[in-house]
C-alpha positions in Angstrom: 95.8 47.4 31.9 96.2 46.0 35.4 93.8 43.8 37.1 91.1 45.8 38.9 90.3 46.3 42.6 93.6 45.1 44.1 94.4 48.6 45.2 93.7 50.8 48.2 92.3 54.2 47.2 94.7 56.9 48.3 93.0 59.8 46.5 89.6 61.2 47.1 87.6 59.5 44.4 85.8 61.4 41.7 82.1 60.8 41.5 81.4 58.2 38.8 78.4 57.0 37.0 76.4 54.6 39.2 77.4 51.4 37.5 77.7 48.5 40.0 81.2 47.2 40.9 80.0 43.7 40.1 79.5 44.8 36.5 82.7 46.8 36.2 84.8 43.8 37.4 83.6 41.8 34.4 85.0 44.3 31.9 88.0 42.7 30.2 89.8 44.9 27.7 93.3 44.8 26.4 95.5 47.9 26.0 94.7 47.9 22.3 91.0 48.3 23.1 91.6 50.8 25.9 93.7 52.9 23.4 90.7 53.0 21.0 88.3 54.2 23.6 90.6 56.8 25.1 91.4 58.2 21.7 87.7 58.5 21.0 87.1 60.6 24.0 83.4 60.3 24.4 83.5 56.5 24.1 85.6 56.3 27.3 83.3 58.3 29.5 81.3 55.3 30.9 84.6 53.5 31.7 86.2 56.3 33.7 85.8 54.5 37.0 87.8 51.6 35.7 90.5 54.0 34.3 90.7 55.7 37.7 91.1 52.4 39.6 93.9 51.4 37.3 95.7 54.6 37.7 95.3 54.5 41.5 96.7 50.9 41.4 99.7 52.1 39.4 100.5 55.0 41.7 100.0 53.0 44.8 102.6 50.3 43.8 106.0 50.4 45.4 108.5 51.0 42.6 112.0 50.0 43.3 113.9 53.1 42.3 116.2 55.3 44.4 114.6 58.0 46.5 116.5 60.7 44.7 115.3 59.8 41.2 113.3 63.0 40.8 116.0 65.2 42.4 118.5 63.8 39.9 116.1 64.4 37.1 115.6 68.1 38.0 119.3 68.7 38.5 121.4 70.3 35.7 123.2 67.1 35.2 120.2 64.8 34.9 121.5 62.9 31.9 124.6 61.7 33.8 122.9 61.1 37.1 120.0 59.0 35.9 121.7 57.2 33.0 120.7 53.9 34.6 117.0 54.7 34.3 116.7 54.3 30.6 118.7 52.5 27.9 121.5 54.3 26.1 120.6 55.6 22.7 123.6 53.7 21.2 122.0 50.4 22.3 119.3 50.8 19.7 121.6 51.4 16.8 123.5 48.2 17.4 120.2 46.3 16.9 118.7 48.1 13.9 120.3 46.0 11.2 118.2 46.5 8.1 114.9 47.9 6.8 112.8 45.2 8.5 114.2 46.2 11.9 113.6 49.8 11.3 110.0 49.1 10.2 109.4 47.1 13.3 111.1 49.8 15.5 109.0 52.7 14.1 105.8 50.7 14.2 106.2 50.0 17.9 106.6 53.8 18.6 103.6 54.7 16.5 101.0 54.6 19.2 103.1 56.9 21.3 103.9 59.5 18.6 100.3 59.4 17.2 99.1 60.6 20.6 102.1 62.7 21.5 101.4 65.2 24.2 98.2 63.5 25.3 99.2 63.6 29.0 99.3 67.4 28.8 95.8 68.0 27.4 94.2 68.3 30.8 96.9 70.1 32.8 97.6 72.7 30.1 94.1 73.7 29.3 91.5 76.2 30.5 91.7 75.4 34.2 95.5 75.8 34.4 96.9 77.8 31.5 96.4 81.1 33.4 99.0 80.0 36.0 102.8 80.2 35.6 103.4 76.5 35.4 100.3 76.0 33.3 101.5 78.4 30.7 104.8 76.5 30.6 103.0 73.2 30.1 100.9 74.8 27.4 104.1 75.8 25.5 105.4 72.3 25.7 102.1 70.8 24.4 102.0 73.4 21.6 105.5 72.6 20.6 104.6 68.9 20.4 101.5 69.4 18.3 103.0 72.1 16.1 100.8 74.9 17.6 97.9 73.6 15.5 100.0 73.3 12.3 99.8 69.6 11.6 103.0 69.5 9.4 105.0 71.0 12.3 103.8 68.5 14.9 105.9 65.7 16.2 103.4 63.2 15.1 103.5 64.2 11.4 107.3 64.5 11.5 107.5 61.0 13.1 105.5 59.7 10.1 108.0 61.4 7.7 110.8 59.5 9.4 108.8 56.3 9.2 108.1 56.9 5.6 111.8 56.6 4.8 111.4 52.8 5.4 108.1 52.7 3.4 105.8 52.9 6.4 102.4 54.7 6.3 100.1 54.9 9.3 96.4 55.6 9.3 94.9 58.4 11.4 95.0 57.6 15.1 91.2 57.6 15.4 90.9 55.1 12.5 90.2 51.6 13.8 92.6 50.2 11.2 95.4 51.8 13.2 94.7 49.9 16.4 93.9 46.7 14.5 97.3 46.7 12.9 98.8 43.4 14.1 102.3 44.6 13.4 101.9 46.8 16.4 102.7 44.6 19.4 100.3 44.7 22.4 103.0 46.2 24.7 103.3 49.2 22.4 99.9 50.4 23.6 100.7 50.2 27.3 102.5 53.5 27.7 100.1 55.5 25.5 97.1 54.1 27.4 98.7 55.3 30.7 99.3 58.7 29.3 95.9 59.1 27.8 94.4 57.9 31.0 96.0 60.4 33.3 94.7 63.2 31.1 91.2 62.3 32.2 91.8 63.5 35.8 93.9 66.6 35.7 92.5 68.0 39.0 92.9 64.8 40.9 96.3 63.9 39.6 97.9 67.3 38.9 101.2 66.9 40.8 101.5 63.3 39.5 101.0 64.6 36.0 103.9 67.0 36.4 106.1 64.0 37.2 104.7 62.1 34.3 105.5 65.0 32.0 109.1 65.3 33.3 109.7 61.5 32.7 108.2 61.8 29.2 110.2 64.9 28.4 113.4 63.2 29.5 112.6 60.1 27.4 111.8 62.1 24.3 115.1 64.1 24.7 117.0 60.8 25.0 115.3 59.4 21.9 116.5 62.4 20.0 120.1 61.2 20.6 119.7 58.0 18.6 121.8 58.6 15.5 122.6 56.5 12.5 125.2 57.7 10.1 125.1 61.1 11.7 121.4 61.3 11.1 118.8 61.2 13.9 116.4 58.3 13.9 113.8 60.7 15.4 114.7 63.9 13.5 111.5 65.4 14.8 112.9 65.5 18.3 116.2 67.3 17.6 116.9 70.5 19.5 113.6 70.4 21.5 115.0 70.1 25.1 111.7 69.3 26.6 113.4 68.4 29.9 114.6 71.8 30.7 111.3 73.5 30.3 109.5 70.7 32.2 111.8 71.2 35.1 110.9 74.9 35.0 107.2 74.0 35.3 107.9 71.8 38.4 110.0 74.5 40.1 107.3 77.1 39.6 104.7 74.7 41.0 106.6 73.6 44.1 107.2 77.2 45.2 103.7 77.3 46.4 102.8 73.6 46.8 104.4 70.9 49.0 103.6 67.9 46.8 107.1 66.7 45.8 106.3 63.2 46.8 103.3 63.0 44.4 105.4 64.5 41.6 108.1 61.9 42.4 105.5 59.2 42.3 104.3 60.3 38.9 107.8 60.4 37.6 108.9 57.0 38.9 105.7 55.3 37.8 106.2 56.6 34.2 109.9 55.7 34.1 108.9 52.2 35.2 106.3 51.9 32.4 108.9 53.2 29.9 111.4 50.6 31.1 108.9 47.8 30.5 108.2 49.1 27.0 111.9 49.3 26.2 112.6 45.8 27.6 109.8 44.4 25.5 111.1 46.2 22.4 114.7 45.1 22.9 113.6 41.5 23.5 111.9 41.5 20.1 114.8 43.3 18.4 117.3 40.7 19.5 115.0 37.8 18.4 116.2 37.0 14.9 113.2 34.8 14.3 111.1 38.0 14.6 112.7 39.3 11.4 112.9 36.1 9.3 111.1 35.7 6.1 109.0 33.0 7.7 107.8 35.4 10.3 107.0 38.1 7.7 105.0 35.5 5.7 103.2 34.4 8.9 102.2 37.9 9.7 100.9 38.3 6.1 98.8 35.1 6.5 97.5 36.4 9.8 96.5 39.7 8.3 94.7 38.4 5.2 93.7 34.9 6.0 90.8 35.7 8.3 89.0 37.6 5.4 89.4 34.7 3.0 86.7 32.4 4.3 83.9 31.9 1.8 86.0 32.6 -1.3 87.9 29.3 -1.4 85.3 26.5 -1.7 87.0 24.7 -4.6 90.7 24.3 -3.8 92.3 22.0 -1.3 95.5 22.0 0.8 96.5 18.7 2.4 93.2 17.1 1.3 91.3 19.8 3.3 89.2 22.4 1.6 91.0 25.8 1.8 87.8 27.4 3.2 88.0 25.0 6.2 91.5 26.3 6.9 90.1 29.9 7.1 87.2 29.4 9.4 87.7 32.1 12.1 87.2 29.9 15.1 89.8 27.4 13.9 92.1 29.7 12.0 95.7 28.8 12.7 98.2 30.8 10.6 101.0 28.5 11.8 99.3 25.3 10.5 98.1 26.8 7.3 101.5 28.1 6.4 103.1 24.7 7.0 100.5 23.1 4.8 100.9 25.7 2.1 104.7 25.3 2.0 104.3 21.6 1.1 101.3 22.0 -1.2 101.1 21.9 -5.0 100.7 25.7 -5.0 104.4 26.2 -4.1 107.6 25.3 -5.9 110.3 25.8 -3.3 113.0 28.1 -4.5 111.1 29.0 -7.6 108.6 31.8 -7.1 108.0 32.2 -10.9 107.0 28.6 -11.2 104.7 28.6 -8.2 101.0 28.5 -8.9 100.4 30.7 -5.8 102.4 33.5 -7.2 100.4 33.4 -10.5 97.2 33.5 -8.5 98.1 36.6 -6.7 100.3 38.4 -9.3 98.7 37.7 -12.7 95.8 40.0 -13.6 93.8 36.9 -14.5 94.7 35.2 -11.2 91.9 34.4 -8.7 93.5 36.5 -6.0 94.8 39.4 -8.1 94.5 42.7 -6.3 94.3 41.1 -2.8 98.0 41.2 -2.2 99.9 44.5 -2.4 103.3 44.8 -4.1 105.0 44.6 -0.8 103.0 41.5 0.2 104.0 39.8 -3.1 107.6 40.6 -2.4 107.3 38.9 1.0 105.7 35.8 -0.6 108.4 35.6 -3.3 111.2 35.9 -0.8 109.6 33.2 1.4 109.3 30.8 -1.5 113.0 31.4 -2.5 114.1 30.5 1.0 112.1 27.3 1.1 114.7 25.7 -1.2 117.2 25.6 1.7 114.7 24.2 4.2 113.3 20.8 5.0 109.7 21.4 4.2 108.5 18.4 6.2 110.4 19.7 9.3 109.4 23.3 9.0 107.6 24.7 12.0 106.9 28.4 11.8 106.5 29.8 15.3 103.7 32.4 15.8 105.0 35.4 17.7 103.0 36.7 20.7 101.7 39.6 18.7 100.2 37.3 16.0 98.0 35.4 18.4 94.4 36.3 18.1 93.7 39.7 19.7 90.5 38.2 21.1 92.1 35.2 22.7 90.9 36.7 26.0 87.1 37.3 25.9 86.5 41.0 25.3 83.6 42.4 27.2 82.2 46.0 26.8 79.7 47.6 29.0 76.1 46.8 27.9 74.4 49.9 26.3 71.4 49.4 28.5 73.5 49.5 31.6 75.1 52.7 30.4 71.7 54.2 29.6 70.4 53.4 33.1 73.5 54.8 34.8 73.2 58.0 32.7 69.5 58.5 33.6 70.3 58.0 37.3 73.0 60.7 37.0 70.6 63.0 35.2 68.2 62.6 38.0 70.9 63.4 40.6 71.6 66.8 39.1 68.2 67.6 37.7 67.5 70.4 40.2 71.0 72.0 40.1 71.2 75.7 39.3 73.5 77.2 36.6 75.7 78.4 39.4 76.0 74.9 40.7 76.5 73.3 37.3 79.3 75.8 36.2 82.0 74.5 38.5 81.0 70.8 37.9 81.2 71.2 34.1 84.5 73.1 34.5 86.0 70.3 36.7 84.4 67.4 34.9 87.4 65.2 35.8 86.3 65.4 39.4 82.7 64.7 38.6 82.5 62.3 35.7 78.8 61.5 36.6 78.0 65.1 35.5 78.7 64.2 31.9 75.2 63.0 31.0 73.9 66.3 32.4 76.4 68.3 30.4 75.4 66.6 27.2 71.7 67.0 28.0 72.3 70.7 28.8 74.0 71.3 25.4 71.3 69.3 23.6 68.4 71.3 25.1 70.2 74.6 24.5 70.7 73.7 20.8 67.2 72.2 20.4 65.7 75.5 21.5 67.8 77.3 18.9 66.9 74.8 16.3 63.2 75.3 16.9 63.7 79.1 16.6 65.7 78.5 13.4 62.7 76.7 11.8 60.7 80.0 12.1 63.5 82.3 11.1 65.2 80.2 8.4 68.8 79.9 7.4 70.7 83.0 6.1 70.9 81.3 2.7 69.9 77.9 1.1 71.2 75.8 -0.4 74.8 76.0 0.9 77.8 77.0 -1.2 81.2 78.4 -0.4 80.5 81.4 -2.5 77.3 82.2 -0.6 79.2 81.8 2.7 81.9 84.3 1.5 79.2 86.8 0.4 77.5 86.5 3.7 80.8 87.0 5.5 81.5 90.1 3.4 78.1 91.5 4.5 78.8 90.8 8.1 82.2 92.4 7.9 80.7 95.5 6.3 78.0 95.6 9.0 80.6 95.3 11.7 82.7 98.1 10.3 79.7 100.4 9.8 78.3 99.7 13.2 81.2 101.4 14.9 80.4 104.9 16.0 83.4 106.6 17.7 82.6 107.9 21.1 82.1 111.7 21.2 81.6 113.4 24.5 80.2 111.6 27.6 79.0 108.0 27.1 75.5 107.2 28.0 76.8 104.3 30.2 77.9 105.4 33.6 81.1 104.3 35.3 79.0 102.1 37.5 77.2 100.6 34.5 80.6 99.6 33.0 81.8 98.0 36.1 78.6 96.0 36.6 78.7 94.8 33.0 82.4 93.8 33.4 81.5 91.8 36.5 78.6 90.1 34.8 80.8 89.0 31.9 83.5 87.6 34.2 82.2 84.0 34.3 82.3 84.0 30.5 85.4 86.0 29.8 87.7 84.3 32.3 87.2 81.0 30.4 87.7 82.6 27.0 88.1 79.7 24.5 86.4 77.1 26.7 84.1 76.0 23.9 87.3 74.6 22.2 89.0 73.1 25.3 89.1 69.6 23.9 90.6 70.6 20.6 93.9 69.6 22.2 93.1 65.9 22.3 95.0 63.6 19.9 91.9 62.8 17.8 91.1 66.5 17.3 94.5 68.3 17.1 95.8 65.7 14.5 93.1 66.8 12.0 93.0 69.9 9.8 89.9 71.3 11.5 91.1 70.4 14.9 94.4 72.2 14.2 92.6 75.4 13.3 90.5 75.1 16.5 93.7 74.5 18.5 95.4 77.6 17.1 92.4 79.7 18.2 92.4 78.1 21.6 96.1 78.7 21.9 95.7 82.4 21.2 92.8 82.7 23.8 95.1 81.1 26.4 98.0 83.5 25.6 100.1 80.9 23.8 101.6 80.0 27.2 102.4 83.6 28.1 100.3 84.3 31.1 100.6 88.1 30.5 98.8 87.5 27.2 96.2 85.1 28.6 92.8 86.6 27.8 91.4 85.7 31.1 94.3 87.2 33.0 94.0 90.4 31.0 90.4 90.6 31.8 91.1 90.0 35.5 93.6 92.9 35.5 90.8 95.1 34.0 88.5 94.1 36.9 91.3 94.8 39.4 91.8 98.3 37.9 88.1 98.8 38.7 88.6 97.8 42.3 87.0 94.4 41.9 88.6 91.2 43.3 86.8 88.6 41.4 88.7 85.6 42.8 89.8 82.5 41.0 87.3 81.1 38.5 88.6 77.6 39.3 87.5 77.9 42.9 84.4 75.9 43.7 82.8 78.9 45.4 83.5 81.3 42.5 80.1 80.8 40.9 78.1 81.4 44.1 79.7 84.8 44.7 77.2 87.6 45.5 78.8 89.5 42.6 76.9 87.3 40.1 73.4 86.6 39.0 72.2 83.3 37.7 71.9 84.7 34.2 75.6 85.5 34.1 76.2 81.7 33.9 74.0 80.8 31.0 76.3 81.1 28.0 79.5 80.1 29.9 77.9 77.0 31.2 76.8 76.1 27.7 80.4 76.6 26.5 81.7 74.2 29.1 78.9 71.7 28.4 79.4 71.6 24.6 83.2 71.4 24.9 83.0 68.0 26.6 81.5 66.4 23.5 83.7 67.7 20.6 82.7 64.9 18.3 79.0 64.8 18.9 78.6 68.5 18.5 81.3 69.3 16.0 79.1 71.1 13.5 77.4 73.2 16.2 80.9 74.0 17.7 82.0 75.2 14.3 79.1 77.6 14.1 79.5 78.7 17.7 83.2 79.4 17.1 82.4 81.6 14.1 79.8 83.6 16.1 82.3 84.1 18.9 85.1 85.2 16.6 82.9 87.6 14.6 81.7 89.2 17.8 85.3 90.2 18.5 85.5 92.4 15.5 82.2 94.2 15.9 81.4 97.8 16.3 80.2 97.2 19.9 83.6 95.7 20.8 85.4 98.8 19.5 82.9 101.1 21.2 83.4 99.3 24.5 87.1 100.0 24.2 86.4 103.7 23.8 84.2 103.7 26.9 86.8 101.9 29.0 89.4 104.4 27.9 87.1 107.3 28.7 86.8 106.1 32.3 90.5 105.5 32.6 90.4 101.7 32.3 92.6 99.6 30.0 91.1 98.7 26.6 93.7 96.0 25.9 91.2 93.2 26.1 88.9 94.7 23.4 91.7 95.9 21.1 93.3 92.5 21.3 90.2 90.8 20.0 89.7 93.4 17.3 93.0 92.4 15.8 93.4 88.6 16.3 89.7 87.9 15.4 89.9 89.6 12.0 88.2 88.0 9.0 91.2 88.0 6.7 94.0 86.2 8.6 92.7 85.9 12.1 90.3 83.7 14.1 87.3 84.6 12.0 89.1 83.5 8.9 90.1 80.2 10.5 86.5 79.6 11.6 85.3 80.1 8.1 88.0 77.8 6.7 87.1 75.1 9.3 83.4 75.3 8.3 84.2 75.0 4.6 86.5 72.0 5.2 83.9 70.2 7.3 81.2 70.7 4.7 83.4 69.5 1.9 84.1 66.3 3.9 80.4 65.8 4.6 79.6 66.3 0.9 82.1 63.7 -0.1 80.8 61.2 2.4 77.0 61.8 2.1 76.3 64.1 -0.8 74.3 67.3 -0.9 71.5 66.3 1.5 74.0 65.5 4.2 75.8 68.8 3.6 72.6 70.8 4.0 71.8 68.9 7.3 75.2 69.9 8.6 74.9 73.4 7.4 71.7 73.7 9.4 73.5 72.3 12.5 76.4 74.8 12.0 73.9 77.6 11.8 72.2 76.3 14.9 75.6 76.5 16.6 76.1 80.0 15.3 72.8 81.1 16.9 73.7 79.4 20.2 76.1 82.1 21.3 73.0 83.8 22.8 70.9 82.0 25.4 67.7 80.3 24.0 64.6 82.4 23.6 62.5 80.1 25.6 62.6 80.5 29.4 63.2 77.4 31.5 64.4 75.6 28.4 66.9 73.4 30.4 64.6 72.5 33.2 61.6 71.6 31.0 63.9 69.7 28.7 65.4 67.8 31.5 62.1 66.9 33.1 60.7 65.8 29.7 63.7 63.5 29.1 63.5 61.9 32.5 59.8 61.2 32.4 60.0 60.0 28.8 62.9 57.6 29.3 63.0 56.4 32.9 60.1 54.1 32.6 61.5 52.5 29.5 65.0 52.2 30.8 63.9 50.5 34.0 61.5 48.1 32.4 58.4 49.9 33.5 59.3 50.4 37.1 58.3 53.6 38.9 61.0 56.1 39.6 61.0 55.4 43.3 61.2 51.6 42.9 64.5 50.0 43.6 66.1 48.5 40.5 67.7 45.1 41.2 
């Protein structure tokens, strides 16, 4: 990322954790490390101020492109008008000469495709999917991630293309992915930018529309790269992301005069894409990059650093092999030169080389360390040595194979993060639910609210866990069969609990209207507990895919007429109630609402910000939510609404899509089973029972905790218990130096 604090702040800054600038300036991370933190969403929270500064710097730079770039891009002939912006697809084909080139090519695109659609996760979610352009953006994102079906997503299909040249990539949240030295550092730059902008959807909404158009245009151009009448990116064929992205912009600018900001986002992204392409092309035209020597050097780089301590006996060039492998002095270049002229290698004769016997023979000292592909690289390298002057050989180390840590890497100290979190907790300790609701909803504007959100969720769940100790689990120990039996009982209960309305309901018309108003803060954000299921680390998993499918349905699948919140708002309007926009900062303080109306929705928003920390609880909460949609009370509510002349579409819709056979309830059960299977494989029966308890705690959490003042008392206890320790015994009113 760019160097910090060279920029002039042009946007109103979000409110960040109180970490001193003097400390933030000392944080040095490469794009590879930023990528890891951004993919692991919760890990990046303490670093959001740095992310913001970098984005502001990028958007404030003067980019030398024509003023009409955006206008060209949104015209019907964008591919002819802006052909100078990106390289022609045919240019790639001329460079992809063999398997090694294709492997390199796909590998450099892997960080982008493993996080495909990341820039849309904010501007297509709860806060925006109810609007016209937000629905369009949600459709684009859903198309990119397969609507929650992993096998249909662009990421999975990209991996299928890459597998044709024997490439397999780990999961994007697996550290082995980012530690793959075959991925060049520059390959992380564009994905880091795209992941970063998703952190601030409210602050950078118009810029994000421009970013999306640039990415749509780029993906559509990549789809035109063909070799032997076959697309190199078969996953991109017939998508036409550009056309629908232009539609989103046109819908937005009808009511918003922000074309300059959209243009800035577009140009900035095109500039970053250009840099990526320039770096990629520079490597593809470098024949040394694809020589056998380079492949061997990469192999030594990959395996050599783990060999120290296992080679105390042998020597190369009169130097113990272990000494060559000491991490501080490890030089793949020098080691490879020495190995080439050592007794372990017979140039031109792999079968007679001792090194091959050591790594290939089952009795060899290094058997099993080298894969079949690795051994093939070594054998090819030895064959080629016959035509080289060993004494003059100098294998150049490419930039990507230098030590990743050649620049000191410095993370934030955990104590500094803890102190900043506690200060932020204190700042919001006296806020009411009606004040917290908009802050949790717009967390991108208030990153310093995140510790309070986590504490809110923890206290809510802790109260339910305490009550669970008294009431017990529905069954123990856990098994899939018992869960299925429990579900059958619940389903039967739901069916039998429905009593058709006969005559006049006991609830008056006024009662129904008042209840509908009280439920508005909850219902207008239907699906909010799953809002981060769209992030790359979640939606790329089986469980995350199930959650995303549910979220997508709650948001209408991009059709604002089917958006559950919009349907509910229409119901309120038919009652003569103008509820306003739930995204407005003053919505929660309306005289229409009481404080209690915000208990559950505020919890939804809080828990959704920590999808990893509270995954088991979210699975349980999700099941409770979906089962509530098929209950007798829901059906009876529909009858009463119809009796008074109101639409019952909202209730009837949930009765169908939440069903326990093929609907949301079935998906929720499937996700729970899958999670508990994973936990059992990792930690055994005890770990599974612990997670089952957490899931059931989440199931209970749909209702507000039984204890009054649970949040305030929990907050005060946390502050008094930890402040003194965090600040080395200083009183709360003492200044911390």
